[in-house]
C-alpha positions as a printed NumPy array, in Angstrom:
array([[ 14.731, -10.943, -11.501],
       [ 11.419, -10.022,  -9.896],
       [ 10.375,  -8.495,  -6.564],
       [  7.097,  -8.165,  -4.691],
       [  5.106,  -4.923,  -4.6  ],
       [  2.599,  -5.851,  -1.914],
       [  1.383,  -9.221,  -3.21 ],
       [  2.219,  -8.35 ,  -6.831],
       [  5.298,  -9.757,  -8.54 ],
       [  6.986,  -7.152, -10.767],
       [ 10.466,  -6.576, -12.19 ],
       [ 13.249,  -5.596,  -9.789],
       [ 13.968,  -2.335, -11.658],
       [ 10.357,  -1.151, -11.504],
       [ 10.037,  -2.216,  -7.853],
       [ 13.065,  -0.079,  -7.003],
       [ 11.677,   2.897,  -8.948],
       [  8.28 ,   2.85 ,  -7.231],
       [  9.992,   2.454,  -3.868],
       [ 11.98 ,   5.618,  -4.653],
       [  8.668,   7.322,  -5.465],
       [  7.406,   6.499,  -1.978],
       [  4.922,   3.724,  -2.865],
       [  5.025,   0.941,  -0.267],
       [  2.061,  -1.158,  -1.352],
       [ -0.48 ,  -1.097,  -4.204],
       [ -3.774,   0.796,  -4.191],
       [ -7.02 ,  -1.172,  -4.736],
       [ -7.095,  -0.525,  -8.49 ],
       [ -3.429,  -1.495,  -8.83 ],
       [ -4.061,  -4.774,  -6.989],
       [ -6.907,  -5.641,  -9.352],
       [ -5.556,  -4.375, -12.663],
       [ -1.806,  -5.084, -12.75 ],
       [ -2.013,  -8.93 , -12.805],
       [ -4.752,  -8.792, -15.465],
       [ -2.716,  -6.491, -17.726],
       [  0.361,  -8.688, -17.301],
       [ -1.777, -11.644, -18.461],
       [ -2.446,  -9.755, -21.703],
       [ -6.186,  -9.108, -21.277],
       [ -7.963,  -5.911, -22.324],
       [ -9.186,  -3.841, -19.376],
       [-11.928,  -1.3  , -18.685],
       [-11.219,   0.605, -15.488],
       [-13.757,   2.99 , -14.024],
       [-11.617,   5.168, -11.787],
       [-11.13 ,   8.831, -11.036],
       [ -7.96 ,  10.837, -10.664],
       [ -6.299,  10.049,  -7.348],
       [ -6.889,   6.278,  -7.294],
       [ -3.417,   5.392,  -8.574],
       [ -4.575,   4.464, -12.062],
       [ -1.503,   5.826, -13.863],
       [  0.754,   3.406, -11.987],
       [ -1.943,   0.717, -12.379],
       [ -1.421,   0.639, -16.13 ],
       [  2.1  ,   2.108, -16.138],
       [  3.783,  -0.643, -14.103],
       [  2.672,  -3.598, -16.288],
       [  3.038,  -1.518, -19.472],
       [  6.703,  -0.847, -18.706],
       [  7.241,  -4.453, -17.637],
       [  6.167,  -5.497, -21.157],
       [  8.564,  -3.149, -23.028],
       [ 11.367,  -4.91 , -24.885],
       [ 14.467,  -2.706, -24.664],
       [ 16.077,  -4.491, -27.632],
       [ 13.43 ,  -2.99 , -29.923],
       [ 13.887,   0.789, -30.397],
       [ 10.366,   1.326, -31.678],
       [  7.118,   2.618, -30.17 ],
       [  5.669,  -0.372, -28.3  ],
       [  2.995,   1.418, -26.279],
       [  0.919,   4.563, -26.725],
       [ -1.087,   6.414, -24.075],
       [ -3.756,   8.894, -25.194],
       [ -4.709,  11.725, -22.825],
       [ -7.277,  14.525, -23.315],
       [ -5.086,  17.516, -22.406],
       [ -1.507,  18.73 , -22.632],
       [ -1.32 ,  18.991, -18.829],
       [ -2.392,  15.379, -18.29 ],
       [ -0.028,  14.141, -21.015],
       [  2.907,  15.875, -19.292],
       [  1.833,  14.591, -15.875],
       [  1.469,  10.999, -17.085],
       [  4.767,  11.172, -18.98 ],
       [  6.497,  12.34 , -15.805],
       [  5.135,   9.446, -13.75 ],
       [  5.828,   6.845, -16.464],
       [  9.398,   8.159, -16.766],
       [  9.931,   7.786, -13.014],
       [  8.508,   4.245, -12.981],
       [ 10.716,   3.225, -15.932],
       [ 13.844,   5.005, -14.651],
       [ 15.954,   1.945, -13.845],
       [ 14.874,   0.079, -16.974],
       [ 16.192,   2.971, -19.097],
       [ 12.912,   3.126, -21.009],
       [ 12.601,   6.06 , -23.406],
       [  9.36 ,   7.984, -22.927],
       [  8.175,  10.896, -25.073],
       [  5.213,  13.242, -24.436],
       [  3.64 ,  14.614, -27.626],
       [  1.169,  17.5  , -27.515],
       [  0.196,  20.719, -29.249],
       [  1.919,  23.957, -28.364],
       [  5.356,  22.303, -28.444],
       [  7.566,  22.609, -31.572],
       [  6.773,  19.608, -33.763],
       [ 10.334,  19.514, -35.196],
       [ 11.694,  18.67 , -31.742],
       [  9.163,  15.854, -31.405],
       [ 10.113,  14.498, -34.84 ],
       [ 13.813,  14.452, -33.916],
       [ 13.068,  12.575, -30.698],
       [ 10.937,  10.   , -32.545],
       [ 13.718,   9.404, -35.084],
       [ 16.185,   8.721, -32.246],
       [ 13.975,   5.888, -30.965],
       [ 11.23 ,   5.9  , -28.333],
       [  9.563,   3.011, -26.474],
       [  6.466,   4.746, -25.058],
       [  4.567,   7.74 , -26.456],
       [  2.095,   9.749, -24.375],
       [  0.095,  12.345, -26.26 ],
       [ -3.083,  14.192, -27.089],
       [ -5.174,  12.739, -29.947],
       [ -4.84 ,  15.782, -32.215],
       [ -1.034,  15.92 , -32.154],
       [ -0.692,  12.103, -32.397],
       [ -2.91 ,  12.126, -35.493],
       [ -0.83 ,  14.968, -36.929],
       [  2.32 ,  12.827, -36.647],
       [  0.553,   9.846, -38.199],
       [ -0.483,  11.958, -41.206],
       [  3.101,  13.22 , -41.564],
       [  4.316,   9.61 , -41.242],
       [  6.7  ,  10.702, -38.498],
       [  5.113,   8.264, -36.018],
       [  4.936,   4.52 , -36.627],
       [  2.487,   2.581, -34.458],
       [  2.856,  -0.777, -36.22 ],
       [  4.682,  -2.149, -33.147],
       [  2.403,  -0.485, -30.57 ],
       [  0.95 ,  -3.658, -29.095],
       [ -0.445,  -1.856, -26.056],
       [ -2.787,   1.171, -26.216],
       [ -4.1  ,   3.096, -23.208],
       [ -7.063,   5.478, -23.389],
       [ -6.728,   7.572, -20.227],
       [ -9.704,   9.668, -19.05 ],
       [-11.636,   8.452, -22.078],
       [-14.837,  10.283, -21.113],
       [-13.028,  13.637, -21.195],
       [-11.511,  12.852, -24.599],
       [-14.918,  12.033, -26.033],
       [-16.495,  15.131, -24.426],
       [-13.836,  17.192, -26.214],
       [-14.839,  15.692, -29.558],
       [-11.894,  13.338, -30.053],
       [-13.882,  10.198, -30.845],
       [-13.028,  10.197, -34.576],
       [ -9.366,  10.979, -33.847],
       [ -9.192,   8.097, -31.359],
       [-10.71 ,   5.686, -33.863],
       [ -8.25 ,   6.807, -36.548],
       [ -5.336,   6.263, -34.162],
       [ -6.559,   2.816, -33.117],
       [ -6.804,   1.822, -36.779],
       [ -3.074,   2.568, -37.134],
       [ -2.173,   0.065, -34.391],
       [ -1.885,  -3.747, -34.714],
       [ -5.171,  -5.622, -34.74 ],
       [ -3.874,  -8.01 , -32.058],
       [ -2.979,  -5.211, -29.651],
       [ -3.921,  -5.043, -25.977],
       [ -6.235,  -2.111, -25.205],
       [ -6.774,  -0.508, -21.803],
       [ -9.549,   2.042, -21.263],
       [ -9.81 ,   4.169, -18.116],
       [-12.67 ,   6.55 , -17.47 ],
       [-14.286,   8.241, -14.453],
       [-17.753,   7.722, -15.94 ],
       [-19.185,   5.145, -18.342],
       [-21.673,   6.895, -20.651],
       [-23.157,   5.065, -23.621],
       [-20.603,   6.483, -26.059],
       [-17.751,   4.991, -23.977],
       [-19.469,   1.603, -23.844],
       [-19.978,   1.719, -27.606],
       [-16.287,   2.507, -28.196],
       [-15.213,  -0.268, -25.813],
       [-17.474,  -2.819, -27.479],
       [-16.014,  -1.945, -30.892],
       [-12.313,  -1.944, -30.027],
       [-11.81 ,  -4.068, -26.873],
       [-11.866,  -7.867, -26.825],
       [-13.422,  -9.636, -23.84 ],
       [-12.326,  -6.871, -21.47 ],
       [-11.886,  -7.319, -17.727],
       [-13.997,  -4.651, -15.972],
       [-12.978,  -3.063, -12.675],
       [-14.564,  -0.164, -10.803],
       [-12.956,   1.699,  -7.924],
       [-15.124,   4.185,  -6.044],
       [-13.39 ,   7.006,  -4.232],
       [-14.405,   7.797,  -0.711],
       [-16.495,  10.862,  -0.064],
       [-13.882,  13.59 ,   0.077],
       [-15.296,  15.865,   2.745],
       [-13.651,  16.91 ,   6.01 ],
       [-15.605,  19.991,   7.208],
       [-14.705,  19.729,  10.92 ],
       [-10.976,  20.165,  10.296],
       [ -9.305,  23.551,   9.917],
       [ -7.129,  23.329,   6.792],
       [ -4.393,  25.645,   5.596],
       [ -1.233,  25.522,   3.538],
       [  2.142,  27.228,   3.743],
       [  4.003,  28.131,   0.594],
       [  7.679,  27.494,   1.268],
       [  9.876,  29.265,  -1.27 ],
       [ 13.48 ,  29.586,  -0.136],
       [ 13.09 ,  28.504,   3.472],
       [ 14.279,  25.142,   4.761],
       [ 11.184,  22.983,   5.263],
       [ 12.627,  21.72 ,   8.543],
       [ 13.047,  25.293,   9.803],
       [  9.512,  26.16 ,   8.711],
       [  8.117,  23.087,  10.497],
       [ 10.007,  23.919,  13.695],
       [  8.738,  27.469,  13.679],
       [  5.13 ,  26.318,  13.236],
       [  5.512,  23.7  ,  15.979],
       [  6.89 ,  26.358,  18.326],
       [  3.952,  28.626,  17.509],
       [  1.064,  26.153,  17.502],
       [ -0.491,  24.93 ,  20.745],
       [ -0.505,  21.223,  19.956],
       [ -1.097,  18.04 ,  21.957],
       [  0.258,  15.5  ,  19.509],
       [  1.124,  15.73 ,  15.83 ],
       [  1.391,  13.295,  12.916],
       [  3.774,  14.535,  10.233],
       [  3.478,  12.814,   6.847],
       [  6.444,  12.329,   4.513],
       [  6.353,  10.785,   1.046],
       [  9.196,   8.29 ,   1.499],
       [ 10.8  ,   6.131,   4.168],
       [ 14.087,   7.957,   3.691],
       [ 12.274,  11.271,   4.176],
       [ 10.841,  10.002,   7.477],
       [ 14.259,   8.98 ,   8.801],
       [ 15.906,  12.266,   7.78 ],
       [ 13.167,  14.418,   9.317],
       [ 13.146,  12.445,  12.591],
       [ 16.909,  12.879,  12.891],
       [ 16.587,  16.633,  12.258],
       [ 13.795,  17.062,  14.794],
       [ 15.537,  15.033,  17.492],
       [ 18.713,  17.085,  16.994],
       [ 16.652,  20.222,  17.645],
       [ 15.23 ,  18.855,  20.878],
       [ 11.782,  17.626,  19.757],
       [ 10.372,  14.306,  20.989],
       [  9.881,  12.682,  17.564],
       [  9.824,   9.085,  16.307],
       [  9.362,   7.594,  12.848],
       [  6.948,   5.017,  11.472],
       [  7.411,   3.319,   8.09 ],
       [  7.378,  -0.039,   6.343],
       [ 10.972,  -1.003,   7.133],
       [ 10.362,  -1.142,  10.891],
       [  9.696,  -4.46 ,  12.615],
       [  6.34 ,  -5.015,  14.275],
       [  8.003,  -4.711,  17.698],
       [  9.477,  -1.327,  16.744],
       [  6.124,  -0.142,  15.416],
       [  4.311,  -1.251,  18.592],
       [  6.868,   0.504,  20.795],
       [  6.627,   3.752,  18.823],
       [  2.821,   3.731,  18.916],
       [  2.814,   2.988,  22.663],
       [  5.08 ,   5.987,  23.317],
       [  2.947,   8.203,  21.045],
       [ -0.312,   7.225,  22.76 ],
       [  1.209,   7.822,  26.207],
       [  2.433,  11.26 ,  25.155],
       [  6.137,  10.441,  25.616],
       [  6.491,  11.101,  21.884],
       [  4.781,  14.283,  20.679],
       [  5.606,  14.031,  16.976],
       [  4.974,  10.912,  14.919],
       [  6.609,  11.129,  11.484],
       [  5.121,   8.566,   9.117],
       [  4.529,   7.428,   5.566],
       [  0.966,   6.944,   4.291],
       [  1.117,   3.149,   4.405],
       [  2.603,   3.025,   7.916],
       [ -0.162,   5.286,   9.261],
       [ -2.948,   3.281,   7.632],
       [ -5.356,   1.822,  10.151],
       [ -4.045,   3.769,  13.14 ],
       [ -6.757,   4.493,  15.691],
       [ -5.613,   7.49 ,  17.749],
       [ -8.172,   9.825,  19.269],
       [ -6.027,  12.709,  20.536],
       [ -4.131,  13.949,  17.463],
       [ -4.5  ,  17.73 ,  17.433],
       [ -2.537,  18.433,  14.244],
       [ -1.668,  16.694,  10.987],
       [  1.181,  18.142,   8.948],
       [  1.629,  17.254,   5.273],
       [  5.379,  17.83 ,   5.216],
       [  5.296,  16.45 ,   1.655],
       [  2.078,  17.106,  -0.247],
       [  0.376,  13.739,  -0.951],
       [  0.379,  12.411,  -4.477],
       [ -3.388,  12.078,  -4.716],
       [ -6.451,  13.682,  -3.078],
       [ -7.616,  10.433,  -1.514],
       [ -4.336,  10.161,   0.403],
       [ -4.853,  13.768,   1.549],
       [ -8.225,  12.858,   3.045],
       [ -6.823,   9.738,   4.718],
       [ -4.053,  11.821,   6.264],
       [ -6.043,  14.725,   7.647],
       [ -8.768,  12.379,   8.871],
       [ -6.335,  11.408,  11.663],
       [ -7.216,  14.632,  13.467],
       [-10.561,  16.175,  14.462],
       [-11.899,  12.875,  15.8  ],
       [-14.6  ,  12.269,  18.405],
       [-15.989,  15.775,  17.943],
       [-12.68 ,  17.455,  18.764],
       [-11.238,  20.284,  16.724],
       [ -8.288,  19.493,  14.509],
       [ -5.853,  21.268,  12.231],
       [ -4.343,  20.078,   8.95 ],
       [ -1.306,  21.986,   7.712],
       [  0.222,  21.39 ,   4.284],
       [  3.628,  22.493,   3.003],
       [  4.025,  23.229,  -0.685],
       [  6.747,  24.664,  -2.867],
       [  5.577,  26.964,  -5.684],
       [  5.841,  24.165,  -8.271],
       [  3.189,  22.177,  -6.346],
       [  0.551,  24.898,  -6.355],
       [ -1.367,  23.372,  -9.287],
       [ -1.467,  20.041,  -7.461],
       [ -2.894,  21.787,  -4.397],
       [ -5.632,  23.344,  -6.517],
       [ -6.486,  19.892,  -7.897],
       [ -6.898,  18.614,  -4.332],
       [ -9.135,  21.586,  -3.493],
       [-11.29 ,  20.883,  -6.527],
       [-11.719,  17.201,  -5.755],
       [-12.479,  17.649,  -2.038],
       [-14.673,  20.668,  -2.834],
       [-13.016,  22.636,  -0.031],
       [-10.972,  25.839,  -0.05 ],
       [ -7.621,  25.356,   1.687],
       [ -6.609,  28.771,   2.991],
       [ -3.087,  30.148,   2.775],
       [ -1.279,  30.526,   6.081],
       [  1.545,  32.939,   6.839],
       [  4.641,  31.463,   8.412],
       [  4.924,  32.959,  11.933],
       [  7.714,  35.489,  12.366],
       [ 10.374,  34.85 ,  14.978],
       [  8.892,  37.609,  17.148],
       [  5.41 ,  36.045,  16.929],
       [  6.891,  32.713,  18.047],
       [  8.527,  34.428,  21.04 ],
       [  5.248,  36.118,  22.059],
       [  3.359,  32.842,  21.713],
       [  5.923,  31.039,  23.862],
       [  5.655,  33.757,  26.513],
       [  1.927,  33.062,  26.786],
       [  2.546,  29.317,  26.91 ],
       [  5.107,  29.677,  29.709],
       [  2.774,  31.973,  31.678],
       [ -0.032,  29.383,  31.403],
       [  2.239,  26.533,  32.47 ],
       [  3.566,  28.475,  35.474],
       [  0.039,  29.418,  36.542],
       [ -0.967,  25.747,  36.432],
       [  2.055,  24.767,  38.546],
       [  1.136,  27.384,  41.181],
       [ -2.462,  26.136,  41.282],
       [ -1.313,  22.541,  41.782],
       [  0.731,  23.479,  44.873],
       [  3.104,  20.907,  46.448],
       [  5.993,  23.394,  46.225],
       [  7.454,  22.766,  49.717],
       [ 10.645,  21.215,  48.332],
       [ 11.438,  24.368,  46.382],
       [ 10.334,  27.028,  48.899],
       [ 13.493,  26.822,  51.007],
       [ 15.63 ,  27.364,  47.885],
       [ 13.418,  30.294,  46.831],
       [ 13.673,  31.943,  50.294],
       [ 17.47 ,  31.603,  50.291],
       [ 17.757,  33.146,  46.82 ],
       [ 15.415,  36.016,  47.688],
       [ 17.566,  36.972,  50.67 ],
       [ 20.457,  37.533,  48.263],
       [ 18.634,  38.777,  45.125],
       [ 15.6  ,  40.73 ,  44.019],
       [ 12.502,  38.42 ,  43.771],
       [ 11.924,  39.53 ,  40.16 ],
       [ 15.48 ,  38.512,  39.238],
       [ 15.062,  35.16 ,  41.003],
       [ 11.804,  34.418,  39.167],
       [ 13.279,  35.425,  35.811],
       [ 16.35 ,  33.232,  36.379],
       [ 14.114,  30.264,  37.279],
       [ 12.117,  30.719,  34.061],
       [ 15.311,  30.98 ,  32.027],
       [ 16.622,  27.754,  33.56 ],
       [ 13.341,  25.888,  32.993],
       [ 12.635,  27.055,  29.447],
       [ 16.036,  27.747,  27.94 ],
       [ 15.515,  24.949,  25.35 ],
       [ 12.432,  26.724,  24.042],
       [ 14.224,  30.018,  23.639],
       [ 17.164,  28.996,  21.505],
       [ 17.811,  31.925,  19.23 ],
       [ 17.569,  31.277,  15.524],
       [ 18.032,  33.284,  12.397],
       [ 14.785,  34.9  ,  11.289],
       [ 13.48 ,  33.212,   8.171],
       [ 11.476,  34.867,   5.472],
       [  9.018,  32.655,   3.6  ],
       [  9.024,  35.166,   0.765],
       [ 12.651,  34.46 ,  -0.079],
       [ 15.189,  37.046,  -1.188],
       [ 14.258,  38.723,  -4.445],
       [ 16.911,  41.443,  -4.547],
       [ 16.144,  44.694,  -6.316],
       [ 13.66 ,  44.114,  -9.131],
       [ 12.649,  47.77 ,  -9.43 ],
       [  9.258,  47.231,  -7.789],
       [  7.441,  49.209,  -5.127],
       [  7.951,  48.201,  -1.501],
       [  6.302,  44.855,  -0.745],
       [  6.047,  43.983,  -4.457],
       [  8.198,  42.061,  -6.942],
       [  8.582,  43.035, -10.594],
       [  8.373,  40.117, -13.042],
       [  9.434,  39.852, -16.672],
       [  7.035,  38.087, -19.124],
       [  8.089,  37.22 , -22.7  ],
       [  4.754,  38.264, -24.216],
       [  3.686,  41.674, -25.411],
       [  1.77 ,  43.709, -27.98 ],
       [  2.723,  41.323, -30.797],
       [  0.449,  38.756, -29.098],
       [ -2.358,  41.373, -28.936],
       [ -1.824,  41.547, -25.189],
       [ -3.708,  44.093, -23.09 ],
       [ -3.447,  44.644, -19.295],
       [ -6.852,  43.078, -18.686],
       [ -5.746,  39.937, -20.601],
       [ -2.577,  39.61 , -18.534],
       [ -4.436,  40.12 , -15.252],
       [ -6.988,  37.46 , -16.195],
       [ -4.235,  35.074, -17.373],
       [ -2.321,  35.392, -14.08 ],
       [ -5.522,  34.939, -12.051],
       [ -6.575,  31.796, -13.934],
       [ -3.141,  30.156, -13.813],
       [ -2.183,  30.968, -10.217],
       [ -5.434,  31.68 ,  -8.367],
       [ -4.172,  34.984,  -6.912],
       [ -6.754,  37.773,  -6.734],
       [ -6.833,  40.239,  -9.626],
       [ -6.926,  43.254,  -7.308],
       [ -3.506,  42.488,  -5.764],
       [ -1.683,  42.712,  -9.11 ],
       [  0.247,  45.963,  -9.331],
       [  1.496,  48.079, -12.214],
       [  1.751,  46.565, -15.695],
       [  3.947,  47.759, -18.568],
       [  3.453,  46.138, -21.974],
       [  5.986,  46.436, -24.81 ],
       [  6.136,  44.808, -28.246],
       [  7.818,  41.533, -27.255],
       [  7.736,  41.548, -23.452],
       [  5.913,  42.911, -20.409],
       [  6.567,  43.79 , -16.771],
       [  4.111,  43.015, -13.97 ],
       [  4.33 ,  43.782, -10.257],
       [  2.907,  41.183,  -7.84 ],
       [  3.057,  40.913,  -4.011],
       [  6.211,  39.328,  -2.589],
       [  4.341,  36.439,  -0.978],
       [  3.031,  35.141,  -4.329],
       [  5.967,  36.012,  -6.607],
       [  7.492,  32.521,  -6.628],
       [  4.064,  30.993,  -7.199],
       [  3.631,  33.111, -10.333],
       [  7.126,  32.254, -11.605],
       [  6.925,  28.496, -11.04 ],
       [  3.293,  28.153, -12.132],
       [  3.426,  30.319, -15.272],
       [  6.95 ,  29.839, -16.588],
       [  6.829,  27.739, -19.785],
       [  3.04 ,  27.909, -20.057],
       [  1.303,  28.9  , -23.287],
       [ -0.46 ,  32.17 , -24.061],
       [ -2.344,  32.242, -27.381],
       [ -0.111,  29.444, -28.67 ],
       [  3.184,  31.04 , -27.595],
       [  5.397,  29.394, -24.956],
       [  6.329,  32.099, -22.466],
       [  9.068,  32.617, -19.911],
       [  8.536,  34.341, -16.546],
       [ 11.519,  35.59 , -14.532],
       [ 12.496,  38.1  , -11.877],
       [ 12.977,  41.48 , -13.576],
       [ 16.276,  43.323, -13.461],
       [ 16.336,  46.747, -11.743],
       [ 15.06 ,  49.655, -13.816]])
């Protein structure tokens, strides 16, 4: 059975999987490429990261897999270990309901484990050219049934000197295979490779928009052990906003967040693809009038909205590609007005944030979640401003007789305070103070620091300067904030500030240092 993804007809299982992933309709490259791949033609796609190209080839690739054959039917070549893992993750999600077996293969991972997985049967292999060629030489990988080959980010692979490896791999696949080549640029060496190995390819080029948004103040909040809803509410209570669009990745996420916000007294409504046109029109009318302050939406639902007065955009879920990020934050800062774009990330998403920064060529600064006391002080100022405006407007005759009566019986200061309490009690609901740093317990570090345990040491020829540089390159934190370092034969201890501890753990755990897979954990007390 098949279902529609936009105007594209794909299998029901894959349609359900991409709906779970938050995709509501195809991107331009997906619209152009998917039908062509399903027809069996070779394809050359000129597209950068962030255009949806992985799903563009992944959806039809998985639609073509025959589950009755437990052999490698498709192979995807990627230039780096990181991209291979990323692509494997997305392909696995897309093929979830079809029960397709996907295996990433790359250097730095034990080859014995890869061999065992291949022997158990795999449908799709994603790997780096060097490690794929290694398996072919060992005869632990059979590509005789790989009727579909994808060369992802081909220009990077050729820049890294993989051209001979790629040709050797292609020669181990069936001559009648379907070949898909994706590349951000099309230098002569790519054209030469395509002419040699692709047959009558369909060419498609998708240009990304200019990713610049200089008039918008951008920052991110790293949410470790705090509820994202609580963090959002605290920021909303602190920020002086007119109207806000909050972006979620999925329709279910929109509905859940709207329910949470309404329960807490915020004027919020949702916007996503499951709403009727009448419901959408009503929600937008209320938002434009100001009766709804918070519009919670998916990317597709917010596409094409023309609203001039949005003061803040909140990326409640970080977008899956940089182009979506630009579309989102472009909703604020219009008509010469100032705007703010706030992004929530968990430590595992820090690398993705850095990729967005690189592609938009803009530094997104780290924001500190306001403390409860800061929120209270901010609200005091807001209430003072509102009361001053009410006094300036006048027309208080109706209330003066009540005020005079109360002042005969009570002190004027008490009367005023009671009136403020009555008017603003909803804004002053007490809540438990949250700590965006999380609770680390006693790790034996100095105050304000967290002591971490690294499974690398002198046996890897590790020196303090190497470890400092390694942490800086992987996480982006400044070298001068790293505290004391103790290096032993097989492990090391490093102290880092509390506010970046989870970033270091989630970003560096299971990375490689000089060929060794390392573990990073909270240290036990000394």
